[in-house]
C-alpha positions as CSV (number, residue, x, y, z in Angstrom):
1,M,-2.6,22.6,12.6
2,V,0.3,22.7,10.2
3,F,2.4,20.1,12.6
4,F,-0.9,17.4,12.6
5,Y,-1.1,17.9,8.5
6,A,3.1,17.1,8.6
7,E,3.0,14.4,11.1
8,E,-0.5,12.1,9.1
9,R,1.3,13.6,5.9
10,R,4.8,11.5,6.9
11,W,3.1,8.4,8.4
12,R,1.1,8.1,5.3
13,G,3.6,8.3,3.0
14,I,5.4,5.6,5.0
15,R,2.9,3.6,4.6
16,L,2.3,3.8,1.1
17,I,6.0,3.9,0.3
18,T,6.5,0.4,2.2
19,A,3.0,-0.6,0.3
20,A,4.5,-0.1,-2.9
21,Y,7.7,-1.5,-2.1
22,V,5.7,-4.8,-0.7
23,V,3.5,-5.0,-4.3
24,G,6.9,-4.6,-6.5
25,F,8.2,-7.3,-4.6
26,I,5.5,-10.0,-4.7
27,Q,4.9,-8.7,-8.6
28,Q,8.7,-9.3,-10.0
29,S,9.1,-12.2,-7.4
30,T,10.0,-15.5,-9.8
31,N,9.8,-18.2,-6.5
32,P,7.4,-20.5,-7.2
33,V,5.3,-20.2,-3.5
34,I,5.5,-16.6,-4.1
35,K,4.4,-16.9,-7.7
36,F,1.1,-19.1,-6.2
37,L,0.3,-16.8,-3.0
38,R,0.1,-14.0,-6.0
39,E,-1.9,-15.8,-8.0
40,K,-4.5,-16.8,-5.9
41,F,-4.8,-14.8,-2.6
42,L,-2.5,-12.1,-2.5
43,S,-4.0,-9.8,-5.9
44,G,-7.6,-9.5,-4.7
45,L,-5.9,-8.4,-1.3
46,L,-2.7,-6.2,-2.5
47,A,-6.1,-4.3,-4.7
48,K,-8.2,-3.5,-1.8
49,T,-5.6,-2.4,-0.1
50,M,-4.3,-0.1,-2.4
51,I,-7.7,1.5,-3.4
52,A,-8.4,1.6,0.4
53,M,-5.2,3.9,0.4
54,A,-6.3,5.8,-2.6
55,D,-9.5,6.7,-1.0
56,Y,-8.5,8.9,1.7
57,D,-10.8,12.2,3.2
58,C,-8.1,14.5,4.4
59,G,-10.5,16.6,5.9
60,K,-10.8,20.2,6.5
61,L,-7.8,21.9,4.7
């Protein structure tokens, strides 16, 4: 059981770190195309993605 927990935690951590990096890159970008996409499309999508990541059921520990 410990191995499964560690493996799951490792991949979840990688997904969270990657998502945080992408969100930071998009939020700080001054590129006009990325700014347009951020304001029109990505803000809602990124918010839903981050909420879905935060709503995680770790099961019975």
